[in-house]
Structures are given as structure tokens and as C-alpha cells.
C-alpha positions in Angstrom: -14.8 64.3 -1.9 -12.9 66.5 -4.3 -11.0 69.5 -2.9 -12.5 72.9 -3.4 -10.5 75.1 -5.9 -8.0 77.2 -3.9 -8.1 80.9 -3.5 -5.7 82.8 -5.7 -2.7 84.5 -4.1 -2.3 88.3 -4.0 -1.6 89.2 -7.7 0.9 91.8 -6.6 3.2 89.3 -5.0 6.3 88.1 -6.8 6.3 84.3 -6.5 9.4 83.7 -8.6 11.7 83.1 -5.7 9.3 80.9 -3.7 7.4 78.9 -6.4 9.4 76.6 -8.5 8.5 74.3 -11.4 9.7 70.7 -11.2 10.3 70.5 -14.9 12.8 73.4 -14.6 15.0 71.9 -11.9 18.3 70.1 -12.6 18.9 66.4 -12.1 20.4 65.5 -9.7 19.0 68.3 -7.5 20.8 69.4 -4.4 17.9 70.8 -2.4 20.1 73.1 -0.4 20.9 74.9 -3.6 17.3 76.2 -3.6 17.9 78.3 -0.5 20.2 81.2 0.3 21.5 79.4 3.5 23.0 75.9 3.8 20.7 74.8 6.6 19.4 71.2 6.7 16.4 70.7 4.4 13.1 69.0 5.4 10.6 68.2 2.6 6.8 68.1 2.8 5.0 65.8 0.4 1.6 67.3 -0.7 1.6 70.8 0.8 -2.1 71.6 0.1 -3.0 75.1 1.3 0.5 75.6 2.8 -0.3 75.8 6.6 2.6 73.4 7.6 5.1 75.1 5.2 4.3 78.6 6.4 4.1 77.7 10.1 7.2 75.4 10.3 9.4 77.8 8.3 8.5 80.7 10.7 9.0 78.6 13.8 12.3 77.0 12.7 14.5 79.6 11.0 17.4 77.2 11.5 15.9 74.8 8.9 14.9 75.0 5.3 11.5 73.7 4.3 10.7 72.4 0.8 7.1 71.7 -0.1 6.0 69.7 -3.1 2.4 70.0 -4.4 1.1 68.4 -7.6 -1.9 70.8 -7.9 -0.9 74.0 -9.7 -3.6 76.1 -7.9 -2.5 74.8 -4.5 1.2 75.3 -5.3 0.5 78.9 -6.2 -1.5 79.4 -3.0 1.5 78.0 -1.0 3.9 80.2 -3.0 1.8 83.2 -2.2 1.6 82.4 1.5 5.3 82.0 2.0 6.1 84.9 -0.3 3.8 87.2 1.7 5.7 86.3 4.9 9.0 86.7 3.1 10.1 83.2 4.2 13.7 82.9 3.0 13.8 79.3 4.3 10.7 78.0 2.5 10.1 77.0 -1.1 7.3 75.2 -2.9 7.8 73.0 -6.0 4.8 72.5 -8.4 5.2 68.8 -9.4 5.1 65.2 -8.5 6.8 64.4 -5.2 7.2 60.8 -6.0 9.1 61.6 -9.2 11.3 64.2 -7.4 12.2 61.7 -4.6 12.8 58.8 -7.0 14.6 60.5 -9.8 16.1 63.9 -8.8 17.1 63.8 -5.2 20.6 62.4 -4.4 21.4 60.1 -1.5 21.3 61.5 2.1 20.2 65.0 1.2 17.2 65.6 3.5 17.0 65.8 7.3 13.3 65.1 7.3 10.3 64.1 5.2 6.7 65.1 6.2 3.7 63.2 4.7 0.4 64.5 6.2 -2.9 63.1 5.2 -2.1 61.7 1.8 -4.9 60.8 -0.6 -5.9 57.2 0.3 -7.0 56.3 -3.3 -9.8 54.0 -2.1 -10.5 52.0 -5.2 -8.4 48.9 -5.7 -7.4 49.9 -9.2 -6.1 53.2 -7.9 -4.0 51.8 -5.0 -0.8 52.1 -7.1 -1.2 55.9 -6.9 -0.8 55.9 -3.1 2.2 58.0 -2.1 3.3 55.7 0.8 4.2 52.8 -1.4 7.1 50.3 -1.0 9.0 52.2 -3.8 8.5 55.7 -2.3 9.4 54.6 1.2 12.6 52.8 -0.1 13.6 56.1 -1.8 12.6 58.1 1.2 15.1 56.0 3.2 17.7 56.6 0.4 17.4 60.4 0.5 17.2 60.8 4.3 20.4 61.2 6.3 21.1 58.7 9.0 19.1 59.9 12.0 16.7 61.8 9.8 13.0 61.6 10.4 10.0 60.5 8.4 6.7 61.9 9.8 3.5 60.1 8.7 0.0 61.2 9.7 -3.3 59.9 8.2 -7.0 59.6 9.1 -7.2 56.2 7.4 -6.2 53.4 9.8 -5.8 50.8 7.1 -3.5 53.0 5.1 -1.4 53.8 8.2 -0.8 50.2 9.1 0.0 49.3 5.5 2.5 52.2 5.3 4.2 51.1 8.6 4.5 47.6 7.3 6.0 48.9 4.0 8.5 51.1 6.0 9.5 48.1 8.1 10.0 46.1 4.9 12.7 48.6 3.6 15.0 47.8 6.5 15.9 51.5 6.6 13.9 52.8 9.5 13.8 52.2 13.3 10.6 51.1 14.9 7.8 53.7 14.5 7.2 55.9 17.5 3.7 57.2 18.2 3.2 60.9 18.2 0.7 62.2 20.7 -2.0 64.7 19.7 -1.8 68.1 21.5 -4.5 70.6 22.2 -4.6 73.5 19.7 -4.0 76.9 21.3 -5.8 78.8 18.5 -7.8 78.1 15.4 -4.9 77.4 13.1 -2.7 75.7 15.6 -2.7 72.4 13.6 -0.1 70.8 11.4 -2.3 71.1 8.3 -5.7 72.4 7.3 -6.9 68.8 6.9 -5.8 67.9 10.4 -7.9 70.9 11.7 -10.9 69.7 9.8 -10.5 66.1 10.9 -9.9 66.9 14.6 -12.8 69.4 14.8 -15.0 66.7 13.4 -13.9 64.4 16.3 -12.3 61.9 13.9 -9.2 59.9 14.9 -5.7 60.6 13.4 -2.9 58.0 13.3 0.6 59.4 13.6 4.1 58.0 13.6 7.7 59.2 13.6 10.3 56.9 12.0 14.0 57.5 12.3 16.4 56.6 9.5 18.8 54.0 10.5 22.4 53.8 9.4 21.7 50.9 7.1 23.0 51.5 3.5 20.3 52.4 1.0 18.8 49.5 -1.0 18.1 51.4 -4.2 19.7 54.0 -6.5 18.3 57.2 -8.0 16.4 56.4 -11.2 16.3 58.8 -14.2 12.8 58.2 -15.3 10.1 60.7 -16.3 7.1 61.6 -14.1 4.2 59.2 -14.1 
């Protein structure tokens, strides 16, 4: 089912600090350079309506959070949300997270990567568009620091097991650890809006936490254009 068009952010907000265009960023990109403080950076792939980005940045002022969203409307919505709360430690990039990870980010520059409910691209001819591919996971291992974490949540069991097998195949991650669901304390006490919708519908969610090992990366940054 296609996503509904997002609401527009408050037009009086200045988004220039919080909303960035991927095409305007340098290569290579030091993600810490996007923030006023040199705290460790964690990246969210596909920020949607921005619930995780806004909540995590408020809860963890000791970390910087970088969201990446391919939809221009949702990227603006995220930008408006974090601008409204004046989050100095949150930024949203409008662009392709796979291109950013593969071609702009240097080795060992992120403390964490969050991938929550990625599009499963059901049709066989569309499988190549799945975010959690062998190539993306290999580059995720490259850009994570040793001991950094990859968080994967999905409501599609087949996709989850496929992604875990691909992560094991990189040789860059420890064994996946299950992440237990916790009861929500209020209506927006969820990781993302999609998690809220899925859990309120009584549908299962598969979750895993993978830790980056100290194995050397098996690929190099590739200077290719977005796909």
C-alpha cells in the first residue's frame, strides 16, 4: 500500500540547519562535520515521519543522529520536526541512503546504523531495490566502528532471515541478538510510526541487534552516482 502524502512542516520554521540535500554534500563526507559537537554519530536509514529521529535525539543528547530519507516530502516533515524541537544533535538528509553509505561515507565513521521496517519490495523483479542487500550490509560493516551496532527491525519474516544470512555472509558482524518488545507507555512510545501501526494491529515484528566485529572491512568506498 502506498504511503499517504506527508503533512507539510510549519512554513515559519527555518529548515536550513536540519534538512540537508545529499547532492550538496562533499565526498568523502565526515558525518560529524554536520553537527556542532563531535559526539558519535548514529544513522537511521529511511526516517519516514521522523519519530525515531526526534525521540532518539531528545533522549540521547550525548549522541548525534543522522537520518536519511529518499522521499522529499517526508524529509521535509522530519526536518520540520527536529527543527521545531531545536535538536542540535539531529539532521535529516534528503537522498538515497544506499548511495550515501556506499560512496560518501568513509571507513569506521558511524557508531550505529538503524534500519526499521524497510520496504520489502515484494515482486521478484524489484528485489534488487531492497536496502538490506549483500552490498549494503558489506558497506554498513565498513562504515561502522568496531563495536558499533546495526539495528534491524521488520514485519516481514522472510526478509528478516534473508538479511541476517546476508549479514553473516559479510564476516563483519557478531551473531545477531534478539531484541525483546517492550510495552508502550504512551501513544507514541514506539521506535517508528510503522512499528506503532504494526503492533496495534497485533502483527509480529522481527528484531535483531548485530555488533560490528574487529574484522577488517572487505570493500572500499566506491565513487559512483546514485541509482
